[in-house]
N, C-alpha and C positions, 0 to 999 in steps of 0.2 A: 719733283722739285717743290711740292707743296705738302703741308702737313695739316691734318684735321685739327681744328681748334677745340680746345677744352673750354668748359664754361668759364674758367679762370681767364683765358685769353680774351674771351668775349667781354668779360668784365674789364680787363686791361684796356681794351679799345675804348670802351665807354669812359674809363677813368682818365686815360691819357688825352682825350680830346676835351676834357672839361677845363675851365679856367683855373682850377685848383692844382692842376698838374703842371706847375710852372717849369719843372726841370726837364720834362719831355718836350721834344720839339717836332713839329710836323714840317717836313720839307719834301720838295720834289727831287727825286734822285734818278740817276741812270744806273740800274742794276744789271750787270752782265753775268750771266750764268757761264762760268768759265769752261765747262764741259762742252758746250755747244757754240759758245760765242754769241748766243742770242741776247739782245739787249732789251730791257723793259724800262720805259719812262713812266714812273709811278710815284704816287705819294707814299711817304714812309714816315714812321715815327722813330725818332732817335731817343733812346732812353738808357739810363744806367741799369745795371743788373739789379741793384738794390730796389729800384722802382718796379722792375718786373717781378721780383720776389714778393714785394708788398702787394702788388695788384693781383698776383696769382696765388697768394698765400702759400708760397713754397720757398724752397732754397735751391731751385733748379738753375739759377743764373749766378755768375760770379759778380759779387756786389759792386766792385769798382770798375768792371769792364763796361764798355759801350756796346749797345746792340742796335741794329737797324731792324725794325719790324715792318714787314710789308704785308698788308692784308690784301690778298688776291680776291677774296669774297668773304662773306660772313662765316664760312666754314673752313677757310684755308688761309694760312699765313706762313711766311718764311721769317725765321728769327735768326738774323745773321750776327754772329759775334765778331766785333772789330777789335783785333788784338792791339792796335796802336792808336786807339781813340776814334773820334768821329770821322766819317769819310771826308775826304778833301775834294777839291775841284779836279785834281789830277787822277783821282781814283785810289781807293784803298782796298786791299785784299781782306776778305772775311770768309767765315765758314758758317753754314747754317746748322741747325740742330740734327740734321741727317748726315753731316760730314761733307756736304757738297760745297765746292769753292765758288765764291762770288767776288766780283770787283764792283764796288759801289762808289759812285762819283756824285758830287753835288752839282756838277756841270752837266746840263742835259742838251747842250747845243748839238753835239754829234751823236746823240743817242738814237740810232736807227739801224 
């Protein structure tokens, strides 16, 4: 469920938490791994693909798509593509870079 971070993603993390990265947003989310139903209450960064491409100096992400980036540790992250925009309080389906299905919600009240 986690992927090793490249140096670009480590740079991304540093970039997205600076005051100059105004388009990216840090929010607490409830991320449910659909394969197991396990839920994680975590801090995540919501960013556009264009921001991820700029931070990683790549074209790996769809420019206008929204992504939820969850840093599990300094070496591991899940990058979840949200096909219908940012996650909602009701939960939104997404898929990570390994093809695994997630449901991400901005409501953490029942995240256990």
